[in-house]
Wavefront OBJ file of the C-alpha trace (Angstrom):
o trace
v 0.000 0.000 0.000
v 2.940 2.376 0.576
v 3.890 4.745 -2.233
v 7.302 5.568 -0.784
v 9.752 4.078 1.709
v 12.782 5.672 3.294
v 15.745 4.387 5.258
v 17.231 5.247 8.633
v 20.356 7.388 9.042
v 22.391 5.720 11.748
v 24.974 8.510 12.148
v 22.687 11.410 13.111
v 21.842 12.669 16.616
v 18.588 11.323 18.075
v 17.654 14.083 20.538
v 15.522 17.075 19.515
v 18.081 19.681 20.559
v 17.483 23.196 21.831
v 16.141 24.698 18.580
v 13.431 22.076 18.082
v 12.413 22.109 21.740
v 12.092 25.905 21.633
v 10.160 25.745 18.356
v 7.698 23.374 20.023
v 7.519 25.375 23.259
v 6.884 28.658 21.428
v 4.315 27.184 19.028
v 6.335 27.058 15.824
v 5.810 23.284 15.661
v 2.576 21.489 16.445
v 4.455 18.358 17.572
v 7.870 16.724 17.729
v 6.687 13.579 15.936
v 9.584 12.453 13.700
v 8.872 13.086 10.030
v 5.834 15.302 10.664
v 5.040 18.180 8.318
v 3.415 20.908 10.410
v 0.909 23.388 9.032
v 3.476 26.041 9.947
v 5.549 24.787 7.008
v 8.304 23.302 9.174
v 9.159 19.610 9.226
v 10.285 17.612 12.228
v 13.545 15.776 11.468
v 13.438 12.056 10.785
v 16.596 11.683 12.870
v 14.432 11.657 16.007
v 13.382 8.077 15.171
v 15.214 5.217 16.883
v 16.732 2.231 15.055
v 14.527 -0.217 16.954
v 11.297 1.428 15.723
v 8.983 -0.710 13.587
v 7.879 0.565 10.178
v 6.834 4.160 10.846
v 4.329 6.234 8.874
v 5.656 9.748 8.226
v 4.674 12.891 6.324
v 7.922 13.105 4.355
v 10.943 11.091 3.316
v 14.540 12.239 3.156
v 15.989 12.845 -0.305
v 19.210 11.086 0.606
v 17.528 7.696 1.065
v 14.131 6.918 -0.414
v 12.369 4.724 -2.954
v 9.113 5.489 -4.778
v 6.543 3.619 -6.817
v 7.675 4.405 -10.352
v 4.278 5.285 -11.810
v 3.624 7.832 -9.067
v 7.107 9.340 -9.312
v 6.672 9.756 -13.086
v 3.314 11.429 -12.567
v 4.480 13.876 -9.867
v 7.899 14.598 -11.412
v 10.626 16.781 -9.954
v 9.775 20.478 -9.473
v 11.969 22.125 -12.116
v 12.124 25.464 -10.264
v 14.047 23.627 -7.511
v 17.228 23.509 -9.545
v 20.781 23.255 -8.205
v 21.015 22.329 -4.538
v 17.202 22.242 -4.327
v 16.578 22.782 -0.609
v 13.431 20.900 0.556
v 12.643 19.230 -2.774
v 12.177 15.966 -0.873
v 9.497 17.572 1.311
v 7.524 18.821 -1.699
v 7.763 15.476 -3.493
v 6.794 13.593 -0.325
v 3.756 15.746 0.402
v 2.508 15.433 -3.181
v 3.089 11.651 -3.153
v 1.281 11.291 0.193
v -1.996 12.067 -1.574
v -1.605 8.675 -3.329
v -0.833 6.583 -0.249
v 1.307 6.053 2.807
v 4.947 7.070 3.295
v 6.999 4.800 5.546
v 10.410 4.732 7.173
v 11.999 1.317 7.555
v 14.549 1.639 10.408
v 16.051 -1.752 9.485
v 17.215 -0.197 6.176
v 20.162 1.714 7.618
v 22.664 4.008 5.962
v 24.941 6.911 6.804
v 24.246 10.509 5.821
v 27.603 11.920 4.744
v 27.564 15.605 3.924
v 30.155 17.238 1.714
v 30.444 20.967 2.437
v 31.608 21.774 -1.100
v 28.380 20.287 -2.460
v 26.277 22.925 -0.731
v 25.772 26.587 -1.588
v 27.060 29.292 0.754
v 25.026 30.062 3.863
v 23.359 33.144 2.353
v 22.026 31.131 -0.592
v 21.023 28.206 1.626
v 19.031 30.430 3.980
v 17.446 32.286 1.076
v 16.430 29.053 -0.629
v 15.212 27.523 2.635
v 12.623 30.203 3.429
v 11.462 30.688 -0.166
v 11.120 26.971 -0.896
v 9.294 26.395 2.384
v 6.760 29.024 1.373
v 6.398 27.574 -2.129
v 5.748 24.127 -0.612
v 3.354 25.570 1.978
v 1.283 27.135 -0.815
v 1.052 23.837 -2.704
v 0.525 21.196 -0.044
v -1.333 22.594 2.977
v -4.962 21.537 2.566
v -7.563 24.283 3.012
v -4.775 26.799 3.561
v -6.160 29.893 5.292
v -4.815 33.221 6.555
v -4.172 31.586 9.943
v -1.815 29.091 8.242
v 0.027 31.875 6.411
v 0.481 33.831 9.644
v 1.653 30.673 11.426
v 4.136 30.077 8.592
v 5.712 33.512 9.019
v 5.707 33.272 12.812
v 7.329 29.805 12.826
v 9.934 30.768 10.248
v 10.773 33.988 12.084
v 11.360 31.862 15.209
v 13.503 29.452 13.217
v 15.613 32.264 11.737
v 16.161 33.803 15.183
v 17.042 30.477 16.824
v 19.472 29.386 14.090
v 21.157 32.808 13.960
v 21.397 33.043 17.759
v 22.946 29.562 17.943
v 25.581 30.626 15.400
v 26.282 33.855 17.334
v 26.640 31.953 20.639
v 29.159 29.598 19.020
v 31.238 32.606 18.007
v 30.282 32.310 14.332
v 29.222 35.926 13.918
v 29.804 36.031 10.177
v 27.718 32.870 9.685
v 24.929 34.223 11.910
v 24.699 37.440 9.909
v 24.943 35.516 6.620
v 22.035 33.302 7.682
v 19.917 36.304 8.689
v 20.746 38.164 5.480
v 19.924 35.138 3.312
v 16.631 34.676 5.146
v 15.711 38.335 4.535
v 16.470 37.859 0.838
v 14.186 34.807 0.856
v 11.396 36.845 2.470
v 11.900 39.519 -0.211
v 11.622 36.800 -2.879
v 8.308 35.711 -1.340
v 7.056 39.308 -1.385
v 8.202 39.798 -5.006
v 6.312 36.710 -6.189
v 3.131 37.381 -4.186
l 1 2 3 4 5 6 7 8 9 10 11 12 13 14 15 16 17 18 19 20 21 22 23 24 25 26 27 28 29 30 31 32 33 34 35 36 37 38 39 40 41 42 43 44 45 46 47 48 49 50 51 52 53 54 55 56 57 58 59 60 61 62 63 64 65 66 67 68 69 70 71 72 73 74 75 76 77 78 79 80 81 82 83 84 85 86 87 88 89 90 91 92 93 94 95 96 97 98 99 100 101 102 103 104 105 106 107 108 109 110 111 112 113 114 115 116 117 118 119 120 121 122 123 124 125 126 127 128 129 130 131 132 133 134 135 136 137 138 139 140 141 142 143 144 145 146 147 148 149 150 151 152 153 154 155 156 157 158 159 160 161 162 163 164 165 166 167 168 169 170 171 172 173 174 175 176 177 178 179 180 181 182 183 184 185 186 187 188 189 190 191 192 193 194 195
């Protein structure tokens, strides 16, 4: 019955961390259920699952490790505007595919998530792409999207920007913190320009 199945990253931290706990406490996330897509437009990381979990139904799969039913993947297709690094393309594809059936994580299918820094854009571009793509996805996949959802989106993403930037500042990465904030502001401008 499943339309997509993902694996389990064994080399990622399992605890929610300060940012996610604060997002939940301050209402930016509706839950901390691993793999949930909240109406605020923010996803809860799959890394919060444990390797001894049974098959788990989720709202999204991770682009680094997933398999899809071919007919559905050919019908949905990759969003061409998400070119290059394509931040959050897996979330969009997952949410569109979920209308056809269940998405599952199989914790017995384990792999490592190895990130190569040179394969990612600079922090300004990443932050810009992150906020803009989240909004694009939010517009397409939130059922019965209302003004309340749009306001929640901006509130939750403002929280996220502040928490990520503050964490970078506290670690002494001032340049990175300002780059992240600047990129996020550019992303918000992109949203305004396309509205």
